[in-house]
Structure formats: structure tokens, C-alpha cells
C-alpha positions in Angstrom: 62.4 107.5 47.9 64.9 104.6 47.4 64.8 103.0 43.9 64.5 99.4 45.0 64.6 98.0 41.4 68.0 99.5 40.7 69.4 97.7 43.8 67.9 94.4 42.7 69.6 94.7 39.4 73.0 94.7 41.2 72.2 91.3 42.7 74.8 89.4 40.7 77.6 91.6 42.1 76.7 90.9 45.8 78.4 88.2 47.9 76.5 85.1 48.9 75.3 86.4 52.3 74.0 89.6 50.8 72.3 87.7 48.0 70.7 85.4 50.5 69.5 88.4 52.5 67.8 89.9 49.4 66.0 86.7 48.6 64.9 86.2 52.2 63.6 89.8 52.4 61.2 88.9 49.5 59.9 90.8 46.6 58.8 94.5 47.0 55.0 94.8 46.8 54.1 98.5 47.2 50.5 99.7 46.7 51.3 101.8 43.5 48.4 104.2 43.9 49.6 106.3 41.0 49.7 103.4 38.5 46.4 104.3 36.7 44.7 103.9 33.3 42.8 107.1 32.3 40.6 108.2 29.5 40.6 112.0 29.4 39.9 113.1 32.9 38.3 109.8 33.9 40.2 107.0 35.6 39.2 103.8 33.9 41.6 101.4 35.6 43.8 101.3 38.7 46.3 98.7 40.0 44.9 96.3 42.5 47.0 94.7 45.3 45.4 91.3 44.6 47.6 90.9 41.5 50.6 90.3 43.9 48.7 87.3 45.3 47.8 85.9 41.9 51.4 86.0 40.6 54.1 85.0 43.2 56.9 86.6 41.0 55.3 90.0 40.5 56.9 93.0 42.2 56.6 96.8 42.0 58.5 100.0 42.3 56.8 103.0 44.0 59.4 105.4 42.6 58.7 104.5 39.0 55.1 103.3 39.4 56.0 100.2 37.4 55.6 96.5 37.7 58.6 94.0 37.4 59.5 90.3 37.5 61.3 89.6 40.7 63.2 86.4 39.6 64.2 87.9 36.3 65.6 91.1 37.9 67.8 88.8 40.0 68.9 86.1 37.6 68.1 87.0 33.9 70.7 88.6 31.7 68.1 89.4 29.0 66.7 93.0 28.8 62.9 93.2 28.5 60.1 95.3 29.8 59.9 93.3 33.0 63.5 93.9 33.9 64.3 97.2 32.3 61.7 99.9 31.9 59.0 98.2 33.9 55.4 97.4 32.9 52.6 99.9 33.2 49.9 99.0 30.6 47.0 98.0 32.9 44.7 97.3 30.0 46.9 94.5 28.7 48.2 93.3 32.1 46.5 89.9 32.2 47.7 89.0 28.7 51.3 90.3 29.3 51.5 88.4 32.6 50.6 85.1 31.0 52.9 85.7 28.1 55.9 86.5 30.3 55.2 83.4 32.5 55.7 81.2 29.4 59.0 82.6 28.4 62.2 80.5 28.8 64.0 83.3 30.5 61.3 83.6 33.2 61.2 79.8 33.8 65.0 79.6 34.2 64.9 82.6 36.5 62.2 81.0 38.6 64.2 77.8 38.8 67.3 79.7 39.9 65.4 81.5 42.6 63.7 78.4 44.0 66.9 76.4 44.0 69.3 79.2 45.1 72.1 77.8 47.2 71.2 74.2 46.6 72.6 73.4 43.2 73.9 69.9 42.4 77.5 71.1 42.6 77.1 72.8 45.9 75.3 69.9 47.5 77.9 67.4 46.3 80.8 69.4 47.6 79.2 70.2 50.9 78.2 66.6 51.4 81.8 65.5 50.5 83.1 68.1 52.9 80.9 66.9 55.7 82.0 63.3 55.0 85.7 64.4 55.2 85.1 66.3 58.4 83.3 63.4 59.9 86.3 61.1 59.1 88.7 63.8 60.4 86.8 64.3 63.7 86.6 60.5 64.3 90.4 60.4 63.9 90.7 63.4 66.3 88.7 61.6 68.9 91.0 58.6 68.6 94.1 60.8 68.7 92.8 62.6 71.8 92.3 59.3 73.6 95.9 58.4 72.9 97.0 61.8 74.1 95.2 61.1 77.4 97.5 58.2 78.1 100.5 60.5 77.3 99.2 63.1 79.7 98.6 60.5 82.5 102.2 59.2 82.1 103.6 62.7 82.2 101.6 63.6 85.4 102.6 60.4 87.1 106.3 60.7 86.5 106.5 64.4 87.3 104.4 64.0 90.4 106.6 61.1 91.6 109.7 63.0 90.7 110.9 60.2 88.4 113.2 60.7 85.4 111.5 60.6 82.0 114.3 59.8 79.6 116.5 56.7 79.4 120.2 56.5 78.3 119.1 54.3 75.4 115.6 54.7 74.0 116.1 52.7 70.8 113.7 49.9 70.0 116.2 47.3 70.8 116.9 48.7 74.3 115.7 46.7 77.3 115.1 49.9 79.2 113.9 52.8 77.1 113.3 55.2 80.0 110.4 55.6 82.4 108.1 57.5 80.0 108.4 55.0 77.1 108.2 52.0 79.4 105.2 53.3 81.2 103.3 53.9 78.0 104.0 50.3 76.9 102.7 49.1 80.2 99.5 51.1 79.6 99.3 49.5 76.1 99.1 46.0 77.6 95.6 46.9 78.8 94.6 49.3 76.0 94.4 47.9 72.5 94.0 51.3 70.9 97.1 52.6 72.5 99.0 49.4 71.6 97.9 49.7 67.9 98.9 53.4 67.9 102.4 52.7 69.3 102.9 49.9 66.8 101.6 51.6 63.6 102.0 55.3 64.0 104.7 56.8 61.8 103.8 60.5 62.2 103.2 60.9 65.9 104.1 58.1 68.3 104.3 60.5 71.3 107.6 59.0 72.5 110.1 61.6 71.5 111.9 63.9 73.9 110.3 66.9 72.3 106.8 65.6 72.8 107.6 64.8 76.5 108.9 68.3 77.0 105.8 69.8 75.4 103.5 67.7 77.6 105.4 68.7 80.7 105.1 72.3 79.8 101.4 72.0 78.9 100.6 70.4 82.3 102.7 73.1 84.0 100.8 75.8 82.1 97.4 74.4 83.2 98.6 74.5 86.8 99.9 78.1 86.3 96.6 79.2 84.8 94.7 77.8 87.8 97.1 79.7 90.1 96.6 82.8 88.0 92.8 82.5 88.3 92.9 82.2 92.1 95.3 85.1 92.4 92.9 87.2 90.2 90.1 86.6 92.8 92.3 87.2 95.8 92.4 90.8 97.4 96.0 90.5 98.7 99.2 88.7 97.7 102.6 88.2 99.5 105.7 87.1 97.7 108.2 84.7 99.2 111.6 84.5 97.5 114.5 82.3 98.2 117.7 81.0 96.5 119.6 77.8 96.5 122.5 76.4 94.6 121.9 73.3 92.6 124.2 70.3 91.9 125.5 72.1 88.8 126.6 75.1 91.0 124.0 77.5 89.4 122.0 79.8 91.6 118.3 79.0 91.4 115.7 81.4 92.7 112.2 80.1 93.7 109.1 82.3 94.0 106.0 81.5 96.0 102.9 83.6 96.1 100.8 83.5 99.2 97.1 84.5 99.1 93.7 83.6 100.5 91.6 81.5 98.1 87.8 81.4 98.4 85.9 78.3 97.4 82.2 77.6 97.5 82.1 76.7 101.2 85.4 78.0 102.8 88.4 80.2 102.6 92.0 78.9 102.9 95.5 80.2 102.7 97.3 79.0 99.5 101.0 79.2 98.8 101.5 78.7 95.1 104.9 77.6 93.9 105.8 79.2 90.6 109.0 77.5 89.7 112.8 78.0 89.7 114.8 80.4 87.6 118.5 80.6 87.0 120.0 83.9 88.3 123.6 82.9 88.0 124.4 85.7 85.5 123.3 88.5 87.8 122.8 88.1 91.5 122.8 91.8 92.4 119.9 93.6 94.1 118.6 95.5 91.0 118.4 92.3 88.9 116.7 90.3 91.7 114.2 93.1 92.3 113.4 93.3 88.5 113.0 89.6 88.4 110.5 89.6 91.4 108.5 92.5 89.9 108.4 90.6 86.5 106.9 87.6 88.2 104.3 89.8 89.9 103.4 91.5 86.6 103.0 88.1 84.9 100.4 87.2 87.4 98.8 90.7 87.4 99.2 91.2 91.2 101.7 94.0 91.6 99.0 96.3 93.1 97.9 93.5 95.5 101.3 93.0 97.1 101.2 93.6 100.8 104.3 91.7 102.0 107.7 90.4 100.8 110.0 88.0 102.5 113.5 86.7 101.6 114.3 84.4 104.5 117.6 82.7 104.1 118.2 84.1 100.6 122.0 84.2 100.4 121.7 85.6 96.9 120.7 88.8 98.5 122.6 88.6 101.8 124.5 91.8 101.2 121.9 93.7 99.2 118.7 92.7 100.9 117.7 96.2 101.8 118.2 97.3 98.2 115.9 94.6 96.9 113.0 95.2 99.2 113.4 99.0 99.0 113.1 98.9 95.2 110.0 96.9 95.4 108.5 99.2 98.0 109.1 102.1 95.5 106.6 100.4 93.2 104.3 99.2 96.0 104.6 101.1 99.3 102.4 98.6 101.1 104.7 95.7 100.4 106.0 95.3 103.9 109.4 93.6 104.3 108.8 90.8 106.8 110.4 87.6 107.9 108.5 84.3 108.0 108.5 84.0 111.8 107.5 80.3 111.8 110.8 79.3 110.2 113.0 77.6 112.9 115.1 80.5 114.1 118.3 78.4 114.7 118.3 77.5 110.9 118.5 81.2 110.0 121.1 81.8 112.6 123.3 78.9 111.5 123.0 80.0 107.9 124.0 83.6 108.8 127.0 82.3 110.7 128.4 81.0 107.5 129.8 84.5 106.8 132.5 83.4 109.3 134.8 80.8 107.6 135.3 78.7 110.7 131.6 78.6 111.4 130.8 77.8 107.8 133.2 74.8 107.8 131.7 73.6 111.1 128.1 73.6 109.8 129.0 72.1 106.5 130.7 69.2 108.3 127.7 68.8 110.7 125.4 68.5 107.7 127.8 66.2 105.9 127.9 63.9 108.9 124.2 63.5 108.9 124.2 62.7 105.1 127.0 60.2 105.6 124.8 57.9 107.7 121.9 58.2 105.3 123.7 56.9 102.2 123.3 53.2 103.0 121.3 51.1 105.4 124.4 49.3 106.5 125.8 52.6 107.9 122.5 53.4 109.5 122.3 49.9 111.2 125.9 50.3 112.4 125.0 53.7 113.9 122.0 52.2 115.6 124.0 49.4 117.1 126.7 51.6 118.5 125.0 54.9 119.3 121.5 53.4 119.8 120.1 56.4 118.1 120.0 57.4 114.5 121.1 60.9 113.6 118.2 63.2 112.5 117.5 63.0 108.8 117.8 66.4 107.3 116.8 67.4 103.8 119.7 68.5 101.7 118.8 72.2 102.0 119.5 75.1 104.3 116.3 74.3 106.2 117.7 71.1 107.8 117.5 70.9 111.6 121.0 71.9 112.5 120.1 72.4 116.2 119.1 68.8 116.5 122.2 67.6 114.7 124.4 69.7 117.1 122.6 68.4 120.1 122.9 64.8 118.9 126.7 65.1 118.2 127.2 66.7 121.6 125.4 63.9 123.4 126.9 61.0 121.5 130.3 62.4 120.5 132.3 59.6 122.0 130.0 56.9 120.5 130.3 58.4 117.0 134.0 58.3 117.3 133.7 54.6 118.3 131.7 54.0 115.1 134.4 55.4 112.9 137.2 53.5 114.7 135.2 50.3 114.3 135.0 50.9 110.6 138.8 51.5 110.3 139.5 48.3 112.3 137.3 46.2 110.0 137.9 47.8 106.5 136.9 44.7 104.5 133.2 45.6 104.7 133.6 49.1 103.4 134.6 50.8 100.1 137.6 53.1 100.0 135.6 56.3 99.7 133.5 55.5 102.8 136.6 54.6 104.8 138.3 57.9 103.9 135.2 59.9 104.9 135.0 57.9 108.2 138.6 58.7 109.0 138.0 62.4 108.2 135.0 62.6 110.5 136.8 60.8 113.3 139.6 63.3 113.1 137.2 66.2 113.1 135.4 64.8 116.2 138.7 64.4 118.0 139.5 68.1 117.8 138.9 70.5 120.7 137.9 73.2 118.2 134.9 71.0 117.1 133.8 70.6 120.7 134.1 74.4 121.2 131.7 75.2 118.3 129.3 72.4 119.4 129.1 73.8 123.0 128.8 77.4 121.8 125.9 76.8 119.4 124.2 74.3 121.7 123.8 77.0 124.3 122.4 79.5 121.8 120.1 77.0 120.1 118.5 76.0 123.4 117.3 79.5 123.8 116.3 80.2 120.2 114.4 76.9 119.9 112.2 77.9 122.8 111.6 81.3 121.3 110.7 79.6 117.9 108.1 77.5 119.6 106.5 80.6 121.2 106.4 82.4 117.8 104.8 79.4 116.1 102.1 79.1 118.7 101.5 82.7 119.9 102.2 84.8 116.8 98.9 86.6 117.1 99.7 87.8 120.6 102.3 90.4 119.5 102.8 91.9 123.0 103.6 88.5 124.5 105.9 87.6 121.5 107.8 90.9 121.8 108.4 90.3 125.5 109.8 86.8 124.7 112.0 88.2 121.9 113.5 90.8 124.2 114.0 88.2 126.9 115.8 85.8 124.5 118.0 88.5 123.1 118.9 89.5 126.7 119.9 86.0 127.5 122.2 85.8 124.4 123.8 89.1 125.2 124.5 88.1 128.8 126.4 85.0 127.7 129.3 87.5 126.9 129.7 87.9 130.7 129.6 84.1 131.2 132.6 83.2 129.0 134.8 82.1 131.9 132.2 79.5 133.2 131.6 78.4 129.6 135.3 77.9 129.0 135.7 75.9 132.2 133.0 73.5 131.1 134.6 73.3 127.6 138.0 72.4 129.0 136.5 69.8 131.4 134.7 68.1 128.5 137.9 68.1 126.4 139.8 66.3 129.2 137.0 63.8 129.6 136.9 62.9 125.9 140.7 63.3 125.3 140.3 66.1 122.7 143.3 68.2 121.6 144.2 70.7 118.8 147.5 70.4 117.0 147.2 73.7 115.2 149.7 76.4 116.1 148.4 79.9 117.1 150.1 83.3 117.3 148.2 84.2 120.5 147.0 82.2 123.5 144.4 79.7 122.4 142.0 80.9 125.2 142.1 84.5 123.9 141.6 83.3 120.3 138.5 81.3 121.3 137.2 84.2 123.4 137.2 86.4 120.3 135.4 83.7 118.3 132.9 83.2 121.1 132.1 87.0 121.1 131.9 87.0 117.3 129.4 84.2 117.4 127.2 86.0 119.9 127.5 89.3 118.0 126.4 87.6 114.8 123.4 86.0 116.5 122.4 89.4 118.1 122.6 91.2 114.8 120.5 88.6 113.1 117.9 88.6 115.7 117.7 92.4 115.7 117.3 92.5 112.0 114.7 89.8 112.2 112.6 91.2 115.0 113.2 95.0 115.0 109.9 95.7 113.1 107.9 93.0 114.8 105.9 95.5 116.8 104.5 96.9 113.5 102.4 93.7 113.3 100.4 94.7 116.3 97.2 94.8 114.2 97.4 91.0 114.1 96.0 91.2 117.6 92.7 92.5 116.2 91.9 89.0 115.1 93.4 87.0 118.0 90.3 84.8 118.6 91.5 83.9 122.1 91.2 87.6 123.2 87.7 88.3 121.7 85.9 88.5 125.0 88.5 90.9 126.4 88.3 93.1 123.3 84.5 93.1 123.4 84.8 94.8 126.8 87.6 97.2 125.8 88.6 97.9 122.1 92.3 98.6 121.7 92.5 101.5 119.2 96.4 101.4 119.1 96.1 98.0 117.3 93.8 99.6 114.8 96.2 102.5 114.3 99.1 100.1 113.6 97.2 99.2 110.4 97.9 102.7 109.0 100.3 101.4 106.4 97.4 99.6 104.7 95.0 102.6 105.1 94.1 102.7 101.4 92.4 99.2 101.7 90.2 99.9 104.7 87.3 102.0 105.9 88.4 102.2 109.6 85.1 103.3 111.0 83.3 100.4 109.4 86.2 98.1 110.3 85.9 98.9 114.0 82.1 98.4 113.9 82.6 95.0 112.1 85.2 93.9 114.7 83.1 94.9 117.7 80.2 92.9 116.2 82.4 89.8 115.9 83.9 90.3 119.4 80.4 90.4 120.9 79.1 87.2 119.2 79.0 84.2 121.6 78.9 81.8 118.6 82.0 83.4 117.0 83.9 83.1 120.3 82.9 79.4 120.7 83.4 78.3 117.1 86.5 80.2 116.0 89.9 79.7 117.6 92.1 81.2 114.8 91.9 83.8 112.0 91.7 81.0 109.5 88.7 79.4 111.3 87.0 82.7 111.6 87.3 83.5 107.9 86.0 80.0 107.0 83.1 80.6 109.5 82.2 83.8 107.7 82.3 82.1 104.3 80.3 79.1 105.3 77.6 81.2 106.9 77.4 83.8 104.1 78.6 86.5 106.4 81.5 88.0 104.4 79.3 90.7 103.0 77.9 91.4 106.5 81.3 92.3 107.9 83.2 93.3 104.7 86.0 95.3 106.3 86.7 92.6 108.9 86.8 90.0 106.1 89.5 92.1 104.3 91.5 92.3 107.5 91.4 88.6 108.0 92.5 88.1 104.4 95.3 90.5 105.0 96.5 88.9 108.2 96.4 85.4 106.6 98.3 86.6 103.5 101.2 88.1 105.4 103.8 85.2 105.8 104.1 85.4 109.5 102.9 81.9 110.4 103.9 79.3 107.7 107.2 78.2 106.3 106.2 77.2 102.8 109.7 77.3 101.2 110.7 74.3 103.2 108.6 72.1 101.0 110.0 73.6 97.7 113.7 73.5 98.1 114.1 69.9 98.9 112.5 69.2 95.5 115.1 71.1 93.5 118.0 69.0 94.8 116.1 65.8 93.8 114.9 67.1 90.4 118.3 68.4 89.4 119.9 65.0 89.7 117.6 63.6 87.0 118.7 63.2 83.4 116.1 65.8 82.8 118.5 68.5 83.9 119.9 68.2 80.3 116.9 70.0 79.0 116.3 73.8 78.9 115.3 75.9 81.9 111.6 76.0 81.0 111.1 72.3 81.5 113.2 72.4 84.7 110.7 74.9 86.1 107.6 73.0 85.0 108.7 69.7 86.6 109.0 71.0 90.1 105.7 72.8 89.7 103.9 69.6 88.9 105.6 67.8 91.9 105.3 70.6 94.5 101.8 71.6 93.4 100.7 67.9 93.6 97.5 68.6 95.5 96.4 71.2 93.0 97.1 68.8 90.2 95.0 66.1 91.8 92.2 68.5 92.3 92.3 69.6 88.7 92.2 65.9 87.6 89.0 65.4 89.6 87.2 66.8 86.5 89.1 64.5 84.1 87.7 65.6 80.8 88.1 69.3 81.6 91.7 68.7 82.6 92.5 66.7 79.5 90.9 69.3 77.3 92.9 72.1 78.9 96.2 70.3 78.6 95.4 69.3 75.0 94.4 72.8 74.0 97.8 74.1 75.1 99.7 71.1 73.7 98.1 71.5 70.2 99.3 75.1 69.9 102.7 73.7 69.2 103.6 72.6 65.6 102.0 69.2 65.2 101.9 66.6 62.4 98.8 64.9 63.9 95.2 66.1 64.1 93.9 66.9 67.6 91.3 69.7 66.7 87.8 69.0 65.5 86.5 70.8 62.3 83.1 72.2 61.6 81.3 72.6 58.3 81.4 76.2 57.3 80.6 77.7 53.9 83.4 79.7 52.6 84.7 79.8 49.0 83.6 81.5 45.9 81.3 79.3 43.7 79.7 80.1 40.4 76.2 78.8 39.8 74.6 77.5 36.6 73.8 80.2 34.1 70.3 81.3 33.1 71.1 82.2 29.6 74.4 82.0 27.6 75.4 85.3 26.2 78.8 84.4 24.5 81.0 81.5 23.6 82.8 81.5 27.0 79.7 81.1 29.1 78.2 78.7 26.5 81.2 76.4 26.7 81.5 76.5 30.4 77.8 76.4 31.2 78.4 79.0 33.9 77.5 82.7 34.5 80.6 84.8 35.1 78.6 87.6 36.7 76.9 85.5 39.4 79.0 84.4 42.4 78.2 82.8 45.8 80.6 83.3 48.7 81.4 80.6 51.3 83.8 80.8 54.1 85.8 77.6 53.9 87.9 76.8 50.9 88.5 73.3 52.2 85.4 72.2 50.3 87.9 71.4 47.6 88.8 68.2 49.4 86.0 66.6 47.4 87.4 63.7 45.3 85.4 65.1 42.3 87.2 68.4 42.2 90.5 69.2 40.5 92.3 72.5 41.4 94.5 74.6 39.3 96.1 78.0 40.1 94.9 81.1 38.4 95.8 84.8 38.5 92.1 85.8 38.3 90.5 86.4 41.6 87.7 88.6 43.0 88.7 91.7 44.8 87.2 90.5 48.0 89.7 87.6 48.2 92.6 88.4 50.5 94.8 85.3 49.8 95.7 83.1 46.9 92.9 81.8 44.8 92.4 78.9 42.4 89.9 77.5 39.9 88.4 74.1 40.5 86.8 72.0 37.7 84.1 69.5 38.6 83.6 66.3 36.7 81.2 68.0 34.3 83.8 70.7 33.6 81.9 73.4 35.5 84.4 75.5 37.5 84.5 77.1 40.9 86.5 80.2 41.9 87.9 79.6 45.4 89.9 81.4 48.0 92.9 79.5 49.4 94.5 80.5 52.7 98.2 80.0 53.4 97.3 77.2 55.7 95.3 75.5 53.0 98.1 75.8 50.5 100.7 74.4 53.0 98.4 71.5 53.9 97.8 70.6 50.3 101.6 70.7 49.6 102.2 68.5 52.6 99.6 66.0 51.4 
């Protein structure tokens, strides 16, 4: 049987929580059936349980069959019968109880028990701590309100793709940059912000470092939202592309495509993850490792079902190596093109492997940009040509086919514009006149007309094919037939060179075009070789793009326009084409799910596309009814076969890189376009304003700060020594404290009380893991405390 009394005697060595538990458990009150008074063989007295009720301090030990004083066991340092051997004289029990109750030791022990944890020193310190925390939290609230204005300014400038910094941000500058000026504009309507900007010496929020940290914090909130959506998505496709910025560095962009489910619908999302500099290593292994690293960061390697690198010149020669290495990790990661991209853009880009063609397309793009740079030039073009050249974004996704067609149609009028500028030079600057003369010379060459006519004939066919793919991509059989037809037309143009060249020569005569360059072979033979090279290049690119198109036959399983036909006859070959994704599906259940959908009149009436069908299932709580069909719809919508998302991302890089912000490090460069390109996501996050502000602030305050943004709570934490019951020696007598009795708290910051003075000491309890100190109160009582490194640093700073 456990000796309860011996445990109670160790009370002073326990920590505060353990001591509190002992007191809360109460005094032990066993029956003590063996505590008897006998005379010979006769029992004259026995212990009665009612004595526990008469004396609220009396306790007993069943092991020793003795009575004890509960308060004295805990707090008294004096040895007597009630704390040491225990009382057993039942004959004299009433008299001994009354005598012990009158003793000073017992009274002090009772006081200590009744007031445990609520001594004057404890209460004063805790109350002071609470007051300090209340002041601190009021300041935190004010600081967070200021931070909201900084966050709003950051979101506005990044969303609008405006520069943050100014060339001169000093107080005397008339233009201190957009960020500083915008905050001062806010301050005109906000007295608290105005007061903060005028008086704050620690954290004004206007420094470049603060701006960068806020940009990164907002970017991280967006990334975390993307990561949460990807975590819930069953499939992911990665779209990678590369562009060269204004500083001539290769920047790779990554987009993850997936299906996100909301409360009432499902929709395809394409999340832009930012740009990264790959100038140091543009080879296939490095690019593959980079892509896999991004996928690991978002925990979606095993969800990858497709990869596309449309137009990525960084991998033009090693594309097979990149996609093959990724397929080693994820066999289901099908290499596919984004078929909705305008085909002529891909073809014109691939043609740049031939120097003459590269020069041609660069000049075509430059001509369009020439007329965009001023309204004066645009009006002149309108006046002369009566039609403005198509405005193309400064990326490889510009509409080169429309530019070629426009130049072909208005070639003589464009030449007239340039000659008019040269005849009236007073209205133009030197650089503009030099460029106009260059373009005029370029248009006057027969070689320019040759490339215009060659590519115009090709683009007429590929534009028509592109429109079919955008509108009929689910009908794989029909698309394959149109692809074969277009490729046949391109190949047959080889036999039509003579008629092409006759038309070319006739146009040169009409426009008066000539070439002054000397050639080692007849010019007709030279152009015939170039014509064949152009056609061969186009044929190779189309074959590479569409060779595996038939593998997407399973897309026809969710072609809503064919549901009635498929309800009459199910095409098992389409189901078999899904074999590469076999591990994701139960094919028996999938077939049953599809037949059920095909047979539904409501489904056939309401749903005209896979996206509409998936939303229909979500809105009507049918996703669990047809789980395998739901997965198929999510897979089909995830594969990037219908949307060209990278078009919206690469125009942003060109604009963002021209800002003064390009002086900062790569991390900020990546966060700025994320905020701009993921604008809709940002606006949605800001619908719940307080949640958005808290998320940004929580990330922002993780940086080293000299201003308080985090609330504190009152938590007990340090070691305190309580008033002594009886002084045993000179040390305790002089201090008025008991060295054997300690109470443990959890927050050494209680020492912020103005009545406490702290000094360092080498003495510390074994339980303390960090530095400790001794604090003297105003009445010279002392408190042993544990000080963390943060507390010490904070005190030193103060």
C-alpha cells in the first residue's frame, strides 16, 4: 500500500503544477479500521470517520494507522507528532486536536494552504503583467491597422503592375516613388496612418526591405492558396515555357493545371507559380530537375498526368530528354502539346532555326511594335493605310499570321508611309527616321515579298486547322482527319512551286521590288531550296505536334454532343485508349457510370461540354454517384489540350522586367508577377478581408521586426518563492522567504513589473533550461526566475 504521508512530505520539492494538483486532490481520509484503543483483549475505543468532518485539516495514513495534520505536512518545517510519527492516542485525541489547532505552526500552515498561489507578491506581479500585456496588445492592434494600409498599397501596385520604388525617396523629394506616395495619399483620409508616418522612428513601413517583405508575404499567401487547391485535386498537369527578358536572361515560367472543386461547382484552374532564372544551365537534365523540384514543392509529383513545353526554346534541342526524364519518375505524365495555341505561332517560332526566316519574323514583329510606340505614328498609319497593324504582345505568342497578311495586303501603302516620313523629317526624331528608312528598304526587297507569300499560303491552311482544334478537340476522329488533310495540303505545295514563283514574280513587277544581293547560283534555284526548307520545317513541326494525337481518343468518352449516339453503341476502343492511366480507374465501374450518363435525357439537355457536365454533377451532388466518370472528367479537363494559359503569363514578364524593381533579387521578381497574373485569386482572397490581412501579417511578422505585431497572453511561468512559515536560520529570517518551497510559472516576462529589480545569479533550479536571475521586490523578498534567450535579448534592447 502506498505511503501517502511520505509523498506529502516531499511537497516543497514539487513544481507549482504538481503542488497545485496535491492541494486540489485534498487530504487523504482513509477509514483506519486498525486504529484502536484496547484494554487487555477488549477494544475500548476505535477511530470514527466523523472526526474528519469535525476538523478540516485532519488526515490519515492507512499504512501506518496514524493521524496527521494536512497543512503542516505540506508547509511546516517543524517536526512534531502531527508531521513526523503520526498521532494514535485515541484517549487523548480531543485534547491533542485542540492543542495543535492553537499552535503558531499550524495557524501559519493553514494560512499558507488557504492562500496558496495568491500571495501579495504573486498577485501584484500578475496584475502588472496583465496591465503590460493589455498595453502591448493595444499597440499591436494599432500596428496591425497600419500594416493593413501597407498591404493594400502593396496589392494595388503589384496588381496594376506599377513600380514601387522611386529614384529619390528622400523626404525632400517631390516624387518618392509610388509606394511612399500612395501611403501618404491614404494618410490624408486616415489620421492614425498620418500620425504613424509622422512620428514612427522604429517602423515607418516605407523602406525597400519592408516593401520586398510585403510583396513576398502576399505572394506566399497566394502560393499557399494554390497549394491547398492542388492538395484537393486528383490530377495535375504542368505547363513550362521560357522567355528571354530585357536583361537577356532566360526566365522559365511554370503553370500547374488542375480541377478545383468549390461548394457549388468545379472549374479548371491554371495557377501561375512564377518565373525562375535558368541562364546558368539550360540543358535537359537541369530543366527536368527544376520542373520536378517545383512539383515536389507543391506535393503533386504522383498526381502528374501531363506535361507540355509548347514554344520552349530553352529545350528546343533536348525536349525529348526533358519529358523522358520526368516520365521516368511519373510514367503517366503524358507529353502533350496545348492544341489550342495558334498553330502558326508555333510554326513561325520553329522557323527561326533558319537564319533568313528568323530575320524575317523579327522584322515583322518589329514593324508592328514601331507603329505602337506613339499615337502620332498610329494616326499616320490610319491615314495612309486606313487600317492599323494588329497589336501584338511582345512575346512569341503574337499573331504573326495576321501581321504577315496585313503586310501582304498593304505593302505598297506601308512603303508610302515611310517615304512620307522621309520627305517631311521635321516632325520626327532621328531614331524614328532611321527605323522608317530601314523598314522602307526591307519592304522594297523581293526577298521580303518571297517570305511573305510563302508563309501567307501556309498560315491560311494552319489557321483553319487551328480553329477546328479549338472547337472540336473532343472529336478526335474528326480532328485527326483534318490534321492529315492539312499536312497533305502543305506537302503538295512542293509540287506547286512553279505556279507560286510565277505569282511571286508578277507581284515583284507590280510593286517594283528588286534584290541587289549577289548569288553564286541562279536566284530561282536558291529560292526553290528555301521554299522546300520552309515546307519541310512546317511538316516536321506538325508531325511532332500531332503524331500522338490519336492517343487522346478517350476524350471522346466525354464528348457531350455524342452522348445519344454512345448510349446506343458504346465504343470500347475509346475506353481502351485510357490504358496509360489504368491505375487511376476501375474500368468496369467507369463503363457503367458513362452508360448511365449517356442515357440521361437531362444530362444530354443540360451539358454541352465536359466542364459543364462536371459542374452539373457537383451542383446536383452526383459526383459520388458516378465516381469513376467524375475522375475521367477531371482527367480530361486537366490535360492541357484546350486552353493556352501561358499566353497570359509571358506578356507580364516583359512589363515587369522594365520596372525599377528588376534591381531586386529573384525572389521578389517571382512574387510580383504572381500577384499580377493571379489577380482574380487575389481579389477572391480579399473578399474575406480580415482573414487575408491576418494571413499576410502572420507571414510578414516571421521576419526580424522592431515593431510589435503579435498579441501576448498571460501565462504563469517563472520560479517564485513564497512567504516562509517558520524561519529556521539567519538566511531565511533575513529574507522572509522559505528556500525549500518554490512555485513554477511559465512566463518569465512577469519581471516587467515596475516594482521588480533583476540581477543575474549562478544559482538556478535544475529544471531551468536557460539563464536565470533573482528579482527583488520592494520589500526585499526575492524571486528565482527563468530567463529565455529572447527575454534577455529583449531586455538588452530596451
